[in-house]
C-alpha positions as CSV (number, residue, x, y, z in Angstrom):
1,X,245.9,396.1,24.2
2,X,246.4,399.7,23.1
3,X,250.1,399.0,22.3
4,X,249.0,396.2,20.0
5,X,246.5,398.3,18.1
6,X,249.1,401.1,17.7
7,X,251.9,398.9,16.6
8,X,249.6,397.1,14.1
9,X,249.2,400.4,12.2
10,X,252.9,401.4,12.3
11,X,254.7,400.6,9.0
12,X,258.4,399.7,8.9
13,X,260.5,402.8,8.3
14,X,263.4,403.0,5.9
15,X,265.5,404.4,8.7
16,X,266.6,401.4,10.8
17,X,267.3,403.8,13.8
18,X,263.6,404.7,13.9
19,X,262.6,401.0,13.8
20,X,265.1,400.2,16.5
21,X,263.8,403.0,18.7
22,X,260.2,401.9,18.2
23,X,261.0,398.3,19.1
24,X,263.1,399.3,22.1
25,X,260.2,401.4,23.4
26,X,257.9,398.4,23.1
27,X,260.4,396.0,24.6
28,X,261.4,398.3,27.4
29,X,263.0,396.5,30.3
30,X,263.0,393.3,28.4
31,X,266.7,392.4,28.6
32,X,266.4,389.2,26.7
33,X,265.5,391.0,23.5
34,X,268.8,391.4,21.6
35,X,269.4,394.2,19.1
36,X,272.5,393.8,16.9
37,X,273.6,396.2,14.2
38,X,275.9,395.0,11.5
39,X,277.3,396.3,8.2
40,X,277.8,394.4,5.0
41,X,281.2,394.0,3.3
42,X,282.3,395.8,0.1
43,X,283.2,399.4,-0.6
44,X,279.7,400.7,0.0
45,X,278.5,399.4,3.3
46,X,274.8,398.6,4.1
47,X,273.6,399.0,7.7
48,X,271.4,396.2,9.0
49,X,269.7,395.4,12.3
50,X,269.0,392.0,13.7
51,X,266.4,391.6,16.5
52,X,265.7,388.3,18.3
53,X,265.0,386.8,21.7
54,X,267.9,385.3,23.6
55,X,267.3,381.6,24.3
56,X,264.6,381.1,21.7
57,X,266.7,381.2,18.6
58,X,269.5,379.0,17.1
59,X,272.3,381.6,17.1
60,X,274.7,379.4,15.2
61,X,272.5,379.1,12.1
62,X,271.8,382.9,12.1
63,X,275.5,383.7,12.5
64,X,276.7,381.2,9.8
65,X,273.9,381.3,7.2
66,X,272.8,384.9,7.5
67,X,275.2,387.3,9.2
68,X,278.4,385.9,7.7
69,X,277.0,385.7,4.2
70,X,275.5,389.2,4.3
71,X,278.8,390.7,5.5
72,X,280.9,388.8,2.8
73,X,278.7,388.4,-0.2
74,X,276.4,391.4,-0.5
75,X,277.7,393.9,-3.0
76,X,275.8,397.2,-2.7
77,X,277.5,398.9,-5.7
78,X,275.7,396.6,-8.2
79,X,272.3,397.5,-6.8
80,X,270.2,400.6,-7.3
81,X,269.1,400.3,-3.6
82,X,265.4,400.3,-4.4
83,X,263.1,398.5,-1.9
84,X,262.3,395.6,-4.2
85,X,265.8,395.1,-5.5
86,X,267.5,395.4,-2.1
87,X,265.0,393.1,-0.5
88,X,265.3,390.5,-3.2
89,X,269.1,390.6,-3.2
90,X,269.2,390.0,0.5
91,X,266.4,387.5,0.8
92,X,267.1,385.4,-2.4
93,X,270.8,385.5,-2.9
94,X,272.6,386.5,0.3
95,X,270.8,384.3,3.0
96,X,271.2,380.6,3.0
97,X,268.1,380.0,5.2
98,X,265.2,378.0,3.8
99,X,262.3,379.8,5.5
100,X,262.0,383.6,5.2
101,X,259.1,386.0,5.1
102,X,258.6,389.7,4.2
103,X,257.1,391.8,7.0
104,X,255.4,395.1,6.5
105,X,254.4,396.4,10.0
106,X,256.0,396.6,13.4
107,X,253.3,394.3,14.9
108,X,254.2,391.6,12.5
109,X,257.8,392.0,13.6
110,X,256.8,391.8,17.2
111,X,254.8,388.6,16.7
112,X,257.7,386.9,14.8
113,X,260.4,388.0,17.4
114,X,258.3,386.7,20.3
115,X,257.8,383.4,18.4
116,X,261.5,382.7,18.3
117,X,262.3,384.1,14.8
118,X,264.9,386.7,13.9
119,X,263.9,389.9,12.1
120,X,266.3,391.7,9.8
121,X,265.9,395.4,9.0
122,X,267.8,397.0,6.1
123,X,268.8,400.6,5.7
124,X,266.7,402.3,3.0
125,X,264.3,399.4,2.9
126,X,260.7,399.8,4.2
127,X,260.2,396.1,4.8
128,X,261.6,393.6,7.3
129,X,262.8,390.1,6.6
130,X,261.9,387.2,9.0
131,X,264.6,384.6,9.2
132,X,263.5,381.2,10.5
133,X,265.6,380.6,13.7
134,X,263.3,378.9,16.2
135,X,265.3,376.8,18.6
136,X,264.8,376.2,22.3
137,X,265.4,373.3,24.8
138,X,262.7,370.7,24.5
139,X,261.9,367.3,26.0
140,X,262.7,364.3,23.8
141,X,260.1,362.0,22.3
142,X,259.1,359.6,25.1
143,X,256.3,357.1,25.8
144,X,253.4,358.8,27.5
145,X,253.3,357.8,31.1
146,X,249.5,358.0,31.3
147,X,248.9,355.9,28.2
148,X,251.3,353.0,28.4
149,X,250.6,349.9,26.3
150,X,251.9,346.4,26.3
151,X,252.0,346.2,22.5
152,X,252.3,349.3,20.4
153,X,254.5,352.3,19.6
154,X,256.6,353.8,22.3
155,X,256.8,357.4,21.0
156,X,254.6,360.3,22.2
157,X,254.0,364.0,21.6
158,X,256.0,366.6,23.5
159,X,255.5,370.3,24.1
160,X,256.7,371.4,20.7
161,X,254.0,371.5,18.1
162,X,256.4,370.8,15.2
163,X,257.2,367.5,16.7
164,X,253.5,366.8,17.1
165,X,252.7,367.4,13.4
166,X,255.9,365.5,12.3
167,X,254.9,362.4,14.3
168,X,251.5,362.4,12.6
169,X,252.9,363.0,9.1
170,X,255.2,360.1,9.7
171,X,252.2,357.8,10.1
172,X,250.0,359.3,7.4
173,X,252.0,359.9,4.2
174,X,249.1,361.3,2.3
175,X,249.2,364.7,0.5
176,X,245.5,365.1,1.5
177,X,246.5,365.4,5.2
178,X,246.1,369.1,5.8
179,X,247.5,371.2,8.7
180,X,246.0,374.7,9.2
181,X,247.7,377.0,11.6
182,X,246.0,379.6,13.9
183,X,246.9,381.8,16.8
184,X,244.8,382.1,19.9
185,X,245.4,384.3,22.9
186,X,245.7,388.1,22.9
187,X,248.8,388.0,24.9
188,X,250.2,384.5,24.6
189,X,249.7,384.2,20.8
190,X,249.6,380.4,21.2
191,X,250.1,378.5,18.0
192,X,247.3,376.0,17.2
193,X,247.2,373.5,14.4
194,X,243.9,372.0,13.0
195,X,244.7,368.7,11.4
196,X,242.4,366.7,9.1
197,X,242.4,364.5,6.0
198,X,240.7,366.6,3.3
199,X,238.7,364.0,1.4
200,X,237.3,362.0,4.4
201,X,236.8,364.6,7.1
202,X,233.3,365.6,8.1
203,X,233.0,369.1,6.7
204,X,230.4,370.2,9.2
205,X,232.5,369.1,12.1
206,X,235.6,370.8,10.6
207,X,233.7,374.1,10.1
208,X,232.3,373.9,13.6
209,X,235.7,373.5,15.1
210,X,237.3,376.3,13.1
211,X,234.5,378.7,13.9
212,X,234.6,378.0,17.6
213,X,238.4,378.4,17.8
214,X,238.3,381.6,15.8
215,X,235.6,383.0,18.2
216,X,237.8,382.4,21.3
217,X,238.6,385.7,23.0
218,X,241.1,385.1,25.8
219,X,244.4,386.6,27.0
220,X,246.4,383.4,27.1
221,X,246.2,379.7,26.2
222,X,248.6,377.7,28.4
223,X,247.3,374.2,27.8
224,X,245.0,372.3,25.5
225,X,242.4,372.2,28.2
226,X,241.7,375.9,27.7
227,X,240.7,375.2,24.1
228,X,238.7,372.1,25.2
229,X,236.6,374.2,27.6
230,X,236.1,377.0,25.2
231,X,234.8,374.9,22.3
232,X,232.8,372.1,23.9
233,X,229.0,372.1,23.5
234,X,227.9,371.9,27.1
235,X,230.3,373.3,29.7
236,X,228.0,372.2,32.6
237,X,228.1,368.5,31.6
238,X,230.3,366.3,33.8
239,X,231.3,364.3,30.7
240,X,234.2,365.3,28.4
241,X,233.1,366.2,24.9
242,X,236.6,366.1,23.3
243,X,239.2,363.3,23.6
244,X,242.7,364.1,24.5
245,X,245.8,361.9,23.9
246,X,249.6,362.0,23.8
247,X,249.9,359.1,21.5
248,X,250.6,359.8,17.7
249,X,249.0,356.4,16.7
250,X,245.7,357.3,18.5
251,X,245.7,360.7,16.7
252,X,246.4,359.1,13.4
253,X,243.7,356.6,13.8
254,X,241.2,359.4,14.6
255,X,242.2,361.3,11.5
256,X,241.7,358.1,9.3
257,X,238.2,357.9,10.7
258,X,237.4,361.4,9.5
259,X,237.8,363.2,12.8
260,X,239.6,366.5,13.5
261,X,242.8,366.7,15.6
262,X,243.7,370.0,17.4
263,X,247.3,370.4,18.4
264,X,248.3,373.2,20.8
265,X,251.8,374.5,21.2
266,X,253.4,374.1,24.7
267,X,251.4,371.0,25.6
268,X,251.9,367.3,24.7
269,X,248.2,366.5,24.5
270,X,246.2,366.9,21.3
271,X,242.4,367.2,21.2
272,X,240.2,365.0,19.0
273,X,236.7,366.1,17.8
274,X,234.1,364.8,17.8
275,X,234.1,362.5,20.8
276,X,231.3,360.1,21.6
277,X,230.6,357.8,24.5
278,X,232.0,354.7,22.8
279,X,235.3,356.3,21.9
280,X,236.2,356.8,25.6
281,X,235.8,353.1,26.2
282,X,238.3,352.2,23.5
283,X,242.1,351.9,23.7
284,X,244.7,351.9,21.0
285,X,245.8,348.5,22.2
286,X,242.5,347.0,21.2
287,X,243.6,347.1,17.6
288,X,247.1,345.8,18.2
289,X,246.2,342.6,20.0
290,X,244.3,339.7,18.3
291,X,240.6,340.4,17.9
292,X,239.2,337.8,20.3
293,X,241.3,338.8,23.4
294,X,240.5,342.5,22.5
295,X,236.8,341.7,22.5
296,X,237.1,340.2,26.0
297,X,239.0,343.1,27.3
298,X,236.5,345.6,26.0
299,X,233.6,343.7,27.4
300,X,235.4,343.7,30.8
301,X,235.6,347.5,30.5
302,X,231.8,347.8,29.9
303,X,231.3,345.5,32.9
304,X,233.5,347.9,35.0
305,X,231.3,350.9,33.9
306,X,228.3,350.2,36.1
307,X,230.5,349.1,39.0
308,X,232.3,352.5,39.0
309,X,229.0,354.4,39.0
310,X,226.6,352.3,41.0
311,X,228.2,349.7,43.3
312,X,228.6,352.0,46.4
313,X,225.1,353.4,45.8
314,X,223.6,349.8,45.5
315,X,225.4,348.9,48.8
316,X,223.7,351.9,50.5
317,X,220.3,351.3,49.0
318,X,220.2,347.6,49.8
319,X,221.7,347.7,53.4
320,X,219.6,350.8,54.4
321,X,216.3,350.2,52.6
322,X,216.1,346.8,51.0
323,X,218.0,344.2,53.2
324,X,215.3,341.6,52.2
325,X,216.9,341.5,48.7
326,X,220.0,339.8,50.2
327,X,220.4,336.1,50.8
328,X,219.5,335.2,54.4
329,X,223.0,334.4,55.5
330,X,224.5,337.5,53.9
331,X,221.8,339.7,55.4
332,X,222.5,338.3,58.9
333,X,226.2,338.8,58.4
334,X,225.7,342.4,57.3
335,X,223.4,343.1,60.2
336,X,225.9,341.6,62.7
337,X,228.8,343.6,61.3
338,X,226.9,346.8,61.4
339,X,225.8,346.3,65.1
340,X,228.8,348.2,66.4
341,X,229.2,350.7,63.6
342,X,227.9,354.1,64.7
343,X,227.4,355.6,61.3
344,X,224.6,354.9,58.7
345,X,225.6,353.2,55.4
346,X,225.4,356.3,53.3
347,X,227.8,358.2,55.7
348,X,230.1,355.1,55.7
349,X,230.2,355.0,51.9
350,X,230.8,358.7,51.5
351,X,233.6,358.7,54.1
352,X,235.4,355.8,52.4
353,X,235.0,357.2,48.9
354,X,236.5,360.6,50.1
355,X,239.4,358.7,51.7
356,X,240.0,356.8,48.5
357,X,240.0,360.1,46.5
358,X,242.5,361.6,49.0
359,X,244.8,358.6,48.7
360,X,244.5,358.8,44.9
361,X,245.3,362.5,44.8
362,X,248.2,362.2,47.2
363,X,249.8,359.4,45.1
364,X,249.5,361.5,42.0
365,X,251.3,364.5,43.6
366,X,254.3,362.6,44.8
367,X,257.1,361.0,42.8
368,X,256.2,357.8,41.2
369,X,258.0,355.2,43.4
370,X,256.8,356.9,46.6
371,X,253.4,357.6,45.2
372,X,252.6,354.0,44.4
373,X,253.8,353.0,47.9
374,X,251.5,355.5,49.5
375,X,248.5,354.4,47.5
376,X,249.0,350.7,48.4
377,X,250.1,351.1,52.0
378,X,247.6,354.0,52.7
379,X,244.7,352.0,51.4
380,X,245.5,348.8,53.3
381,X,246.4,350.5,56.6
382,X,243.4,352.9,56.6
383,X,240.9,350.1,55.6
384,X,242.2,347.6,58.2
385,X,242.4,350.2,60.9
386,X,238.9,351.5,60.2
387,X,237.4,348.0,60.4
388,X,239.2,347.2,63.7
389,X,238.1,350.5,65.2
390,X,234.5,349.8,64.3
391,X,234.1,352.8,62.1
392,X,233.2,350.9,58.9
393,X,232.2,347.4,58.0
394,X,234.5,344.9,56.1
395,X,231.9,344.7,53.4
396,X,232.1,348.5,52.8
397,X,235.9,348.2,52.4
398,X,235.4,345.5,49.8
399,X,232.8,347.6,47.9
400,X,235.0,350.7,47.9
401,X,238.2,348.8,46.9
402,X,236.3,347.0,44.0
403,X,235.0,350.3,42.8
404,X,238.5,351.9,42.9
405,X,240.0,348.9,40.9
406,X,237.1,349.1,38.3
407,X,237.8,352.8,37.8
408,X,241.3,352.0,36.6
409,X,239.9,349.7,33.8
410,X,238.4,352.8,32.0
411,X,241.0,353.8,29.4
412,X,240.3,357.6,29.5
413,X,241.3,359.4,32.7
414,X,238.9,362.3,32.1
415,X,236.0,359.9,31.5
416,X,236.9,357.9,34.6
417,X,237.0,361.1,36.6
418,X,233.5,362.0,35.4
419,X,232.2,358.6,36.5
420,X,233.7,358.9,39.9
421,X,232.1,362.3,40.3
422,X,228.7,361.0,39.3
423,X,229.1,358.2,41.8
424,X,228.7,360.6,44.7
425,X,225.4,361.8,43.3
426,X,224.1,358.2,43.1
427,X,225.1,357.6,46.8
428,X,223.1,360.6,47.9
429,X,220.1,359.5,45.9
430,X,220.3,356.0,47.3
431,X,220.6,357.4,50.8
432,X,217.3,359.3,50.4
433,X,215.1,357.1,48.1
434,X,216.9,353.7,48.0
435,X,216.7,351.8,44.7
436,X,214.0,354.2,43.5
437,X,216.5,357.0,43.8
438,X,219.1,355.1,41.8
439,X,216.4,354.6,39.1
440,X,215.7,358.3,39.0
441,X,219.4,359.1,38.7
442,X,219.8,356.6,35.8
443,X,216.9,358.1,33.9
444,X,218.2,361.6,34.4
445,X,221.7,360.5,33.3
446,X,220.4,358.7,30.2
447,X,218.3,361.7,29.2
448,X,221.4,363.9,29.6
449,X,223.6,361.6,27.5
450,X,221.0,361.3,24.8
451,X,220.7,365.1,24.5
452,X,224.5,365.8,24.8
453,X,226.5,366.6,21.6
454,X,230.1,366.9,20.7
455,X,230.7,369.4,17.9
456,X,227.1,368.7,16.7
457,X,227.4,364.9,16.8
458,X,225.1,363.1,19.3
459,X,227.1,361.8,22.2
460,X,225.4,358.4,22.3
461,X,225.9,357.6,18.6
462,X,225.4,354.9,17.3
463,X,223.1,353.7,20.1
464,X,220.6,356.6,19.6
465,X,220.5,356.1,15.8
466,X,220.4,352.4,15.6
467,X,218.6,352.1,12.3
468,X,220.7,354.7,10.4
469,X,224.1,353.8,12.0
470,X,223.7,350.1,12.8
471,X,226.9,349.2,11.1
472,X,228.8,351.3,13.5
473,X,227.7,349.0,16.3
474,X,230.2,346.5,15.1
475,X,233.0,348.5,16.8
476,X,231.4,349.2,20.2
477,X,231.1,346.6,22.8
478,X,233.1,344.1,20.7
479,X,236.0,344.8,18.3
480,X,235.6,343.5,14.7
481,X,238.3,341.9,12.7
482,X,240.6,344.4,10.9
483,X,239.6,343.2,7.5
484,X,236.0,344.1,8.3
485,X,236.9,347.7,9.3
486,X,237.0,349.1,5.8
487,X,234.6,352.0,6.1
488,X,234.9,355.0,8.4
489,X,232.1,355.5,11.0
490,X,228.8,356.5,9.3
491,X,228.1,359.3,11.8
492,X,231.2,361.1,10.5
493,X,230.0,361.0,6.9
494,X,228.2,364.1,5.5
495,X,225.0,363.9,3.6
496,X,226.5,363.3,0.1
497,X,228.4,360.3,1.3
498,X,225.5,358.9,3.2
499,X,223.4,358.9,0.0
500,X,226.1,356.7,-1.7
501,X,226.5,354.3,1.2
502,X,224.5,351.1,1.4
503,X,223.2,350.5,4.9
């Protein structure tokens, strides 16, 4: 930290040997930092120093468009060798690189070098010149494995932020699409891009996002989840308050609604703010299929929602406290099947849920072909063996399997994980209080959701503001026709726009 503050105050010296010594002291034992001295052609030679990181730069472009041209074309005899003239002659006439920048301090040089750029120092010039030379191995544009679609684009973001912004620009060719770059992380200096459409973005949300990102004080940002955790409204809530996606079409759609996209370098996932409950139940494919099948698919997802949260808890409550609610034949079957089971229903449900989570986690950590086999075979073998051993009942296996299948119907993995976590709480409440415990849990959950916010926007919008935002209900449980989706969501409009909009 002290080195940073000292180097920030050090100006670039006219003596390139002093600059070289200063940088070599800072980059001591860093063998991948390359220092190369060269001299220009002509009768009166000019000494120059190039500094870059090996492996992070495109050496061919620097050699061909900078070094070669400096050595052959720069004529020092025609120059008075003043700072300004020397700098302009090199930067404007002797270097065929499109992106350059003048640097004044050693700290600026350090930041550019570690970002993959090449810094050029000139003898008798008290400024450095940054030559754009970023280039490192990167993964190609591929379809996101976690967000596959039957119909839709097959491209996805990768770990290079320039690719991320390019894929979004390709879809929104509007000059009002703005990209603002920031750096977060005292040591990592991670590049972050805040992307929005200037004339339709909610200004309050944009200011909130910018302020929270600028207030982040952390050594390193290695993934977008770091930013998500640092800027969300309630860190103790089990529900995600920002969306994340690897799909450019999903990010472009969010921007056209007036939301803000946050891209983080070195990660393929972008964040979308604000995020509300409804947005986690929607998929990009909803808008690519015909509207009637899409409505049916979305209603099935909302049907899966209570199954994921409540089905095991309802099984525990009914079998343990309220067996009289079951039909007579089913109640007799359940009682007969539980005659040889040594564990109470709540313990049975918890054990099976934990086993399913173990199988799910194991299948994720192993290669895809083997992982899917383990998930299928493990679930069948463990369930069948447990029933035959008399540890659990067949009905419990059906309940847990149906719950696991319903969880895959939720489009957002983060949201599905939150629902699975809440499910354990409902099982415990049902084991203590029965259906009354489930009612208590639902009331607490509803209160929490109604008070939760995402970047200042209520999480349960538009349900909590039915009168004001009733038009937004058209794209919730059902999906309207494309020709009827002509206005952005009302909850993303700021006050001046709301005054002009007819409700």
